[in-house]
C-alpha positions in Angstrom: 190.7 80.4 110.3 187.9 78.8 112.7 185.4 81.7 113.2 184.9 83.1 116.6 181.3 83.9 116.5 179.8 81.1 118.3 182.7 81.8 121.8 181.1 85.8 121.3 177.8 85.4 121.3 177.8 82.9 124.4 180.3 85.4 126.1 177.8 88.3 125.2 175.1 86.3 126.8 176.9 85.6 129.8 177.5 89.4 130.3 174.1 90.1 130.1 173.0 87.6 132.8 175.9 88.8 135.1 174.5 92.0 134.7 171.0 91.4 135.6 171.6 88.8 137.8 169.2 85.6 138.3 165.4 86.4 138.8 164.4 86.4 142.3 161.2 84.5 143.7 158.3 86.6 143.1 156.5 88.7 145.7 153.3 87.2 147.0 149.8 88.5 146.0 148.6 90.7 149.2 146.1 88.3 151.2 142.2 88.5 150.3 140.2 90.9 148.3 143.2 93.4 147.6 145.5 91.0 146.4 142.8 89.2 144.2 144.4 87.5 140.9 141.0 86.8 139.5 137.5 88.0 140.0 134.9 84.7 141.2 132.4 86.9 142.4 128.8 86.7 140.7 126.5 84.1 139.8 127.4 80.5 138.5 125.5 77.5 137.3 127.2 74.1 137.3 127.9 72.2 133.3 127.9 68.5 134.2 129.9 67.5 131.3 131.2 64.3 133.3 130.2 61.8 135.9 126.3 62.5 134.9 124.9 59.3 136.3 126.6 59.9 139.7 125.7 63.6 139.7 122.2 63.9 138.1 120.6 60.9 140.1 121.3 59.3 143.2 123.5 56.1 142.6 122.4 52.8 143.5 123.7 51.2 146.9 126.7 50.4 146.8 127.9 52.2 143.9 131.6 53.8 144.2 132.9 53.2 140.7 135.8 55.5 140.6 136.3 57.0 144.1 139.4 54.6 145.7 137.4 53.5 148.8 139.1 51.2 150.9 137.8 48.5 152.7 136.2 50.2 155.9 134.7 52.8 153.2 132.9 50.2 151.3 131.8 49.0 154.4 130.2 51.7 155.5 128.9 52.4 152.0 127.5 48.9 152.2 125.3 50.1 155.7 123.7 53.3 154.0 120.1 54.1 155.0 118.4 57.2 153.7 116.0 56.5 156.1 118.1 57.0 159.2 119.9 59.9 158.0 116.6 61.7 157.7 115.3 60.1 161.3 118.6 61.6 162.6 118.5 65.5 160.7 121.3 64.7 158.7 119.9 65.0 155.2 123.2 67.5 154.4 125.7 64.5 154.8 126.0 65.0 151.1 126.6 68.1 151.1 129.6 69.1 153.0 132.8 70.8 151.3 134.3 67.8 149.7 130.8 67.1 147.8 129.4 70.3 147.3 131.1 71.8 144.3 130.0 68.2 142.5 126.1 68.9 143.4 124.3 70.4 140.3 123.0 74.2 141.0 124.1 77.3 141.4 126.7 79.7 143.1 126.8 83.1 144.5 130.3 84.0 145.2 131.0 87.4 147.1 132.8 89.2 149.5 131.5 89.9 152.7 135.0 91.9 153.9 138.2 92.1 152.3 139.8 88.7 153.9 136.6 86.9 153.5 135.4 85.1 149.9 131.8 83.5 150.6 130.4 81.1 148.6 126.8 80.1 148.3 124.8 77.1 147.0 121.5 77.1 146.1 121.4 73.2 146.2 121.2 72.4 149.9 121.5 76.3 151.1 125.0 76.1 151.6 127.8 78.5 152.8 131.0 78.3 152.4 133.6 81.0 154.0 137.5 81.2 152.6 139.5 82.8 154.9 142.9 85.0 154.0 145.3 86.0 155.9 145.7 83.7 158.9 143.8 81.3 160.7 142.2 83.8 163.9 138.8 83.1 163.2 139.3 79.3 162.9 135.8 77.4 164.4 135.9 75.6 167.1 133.7 72.8 166.3 133.5 70.5 162.7 130.6 71.5 160.4 129.5 70.4 157.1 131.8 73.1 155.4 134.6 73.1 158.0 137.5 75.6 158.2 138.6 77.2 154.8 142.2 78.6 154.9 142.6 80.4 151.2 145.7 82.2 149.4 146.5 83.3 145.9 148.6 81.5 143.8 152.0 83.8 142.9 153.6 84.7 139.8 156.0 82.9 137.8 159.5 84.5 138.3 160.6 87.2 135.6 163.7 89.1 134.8 163.4 93.2 135.3 164.2 94.6 132.9 163.0 91.8 130.6 166.3 90.2 129.0 165.1 88.4 125.4 167.7 86.3 123.4 168.3 83.0 121.8 170.7 80.2 123.3 167.8 79.4 125.4 169.7 81.2 128.5 166.9 83.7 129.2 164.9 83.1 132.7 161.0 81.9 132.0 158.9 84.5 131.3 155.2 83.9 132.1 151.9 85.7 133.0 150.6 85.9 136.9 148.8 82.5 137.9 145.2 83.1 137.8 144.6 80.1 140.6 143.2 80.1 143.9 144.4 77.7 146.7 141.7 76.6 149.2 142.6 73.8 152.2 139.7 72.8 154.0 139.7 70.8 157.9 137.5 70.4 160.5 134.8 68.8 158.4 132.0 67.1 159.9 131.6 63.2 158.4 129.8 63.1 155.4 129.4 61.8 151.6 131.3 62.0 148.9 127.5 60.6 146.7 124.6 61.0 148.1 124.4 57.0 148.2 126.5 57.2 150.9 130.3 56.8 149.9 131.6 57.9 153.0 134.3 60.9 154.2 135.8 61.2 157.8 136.3 63.8 160.1 140.1 63.2 159.5 139.8 64.5 155.9 141.6 67.1 154.5 140.3 68.8 151.3 142.5 70.7 148.9 140.9 72.8 146.2 142.2 75.3 143.1 139.8 77.4 141.4 140.7 79.2 138.1 139.0 81.1 135.5 139.0 81.0 131.6 137.6 83.2 128.8 136.1 81.8 125.6 136.1 83.7 122.4 132.7 84.3 122.4 133.2 86.0 125.9 131.7 83.2 127.8 133.6 83.0 131.4 133.9 79.5 132.8 135.1 78.7 136.8 137.1 75.4 137.0 137.4 73.7 140.4 139.7 71.0 140.8 138.7 69.3 143.9 141.4 66.7 145.8 139.9 64.9 149.1 142.3 63.1 151.3 141.1 60.9 153.6 143.0 58.1 155.6 140.0 56.6 157.4 138.0 55.9 153.9 140.1 56.1 151.0 143.2 54.2 149.5 144.3 57.2 147.3 143.5 60.6 147.0 139.9 61.4 145.6 140.5 63.6 142.2 138.1 65.7 140.3 137.1 68.6 138.2 133.9 70.5 138.1 132.8 73.3 135.7 130.2 76.5 136.3 129.5 78.8 133.7 129.3 82.9 134.6 125.5 83.9 134.6 124.6 87.6 133.6 122.4 87.8 137.0 120.5 85.7 139.4 118.0 84.3 137.0 117.2 80.9 137.8 119.1 80.8 141.6 116.3 78.7 143.5 117.7 77.8 147.0 116.3 74.2 147.8 116.9 72.4 151.6 119.3 69.3 151.7 117.9 66.0 150.8 118.9 62.6 151.8 118.0 60.6 148.5 
């Protein structure tokens, strides 16, 4: 007589699924500081582990290697003149939101209030404000840092109470996401690199902030940046920047923007 064991196991699994039902969508985290899934506050220093020749020194004129510029972008790049930027008071064109996280330096991250996360940079003395829970304070005019809307990424679906059994029938169980998503618009035209690789006022900037801890207790911030510009880029420009958390403000050294 053939064994009925496989049928009994499947029936039991089916009964458990019917009892608890399919997992519903996870609740969205509360906006701002009350719903923070990671703690980004403190002082951080950039670690330049890639693109050294474009980040630590001003690239040569016309060098847009690794940036997917289109024909119009290359035309603007070839016309770069830092003396003209200095004369026009535009030394901060390479310190706008699409580029500032690639500029070597330190960050200071704080919560001015429960719905605003502030990032200050010592390089270029820039201030970024991430707004949670709506756009009631949207800026009226474009600026170097634009207007940034932020939200915490939600948790993965879970089953409550958890059901753990074989056969691959259980819902996926996972830990809460650790990422902050930021969208920035209303940008003043600027440079993706100091040598004049341009981005336009139509640019939409997407960023994802994640934390990681090492066994030696070091904490790292990873920022994934996606620059989408229909005017000067043929494709979105994607980079990842890394910052190590510091114990205090030692080394904090604010410096003004420079055009060269």
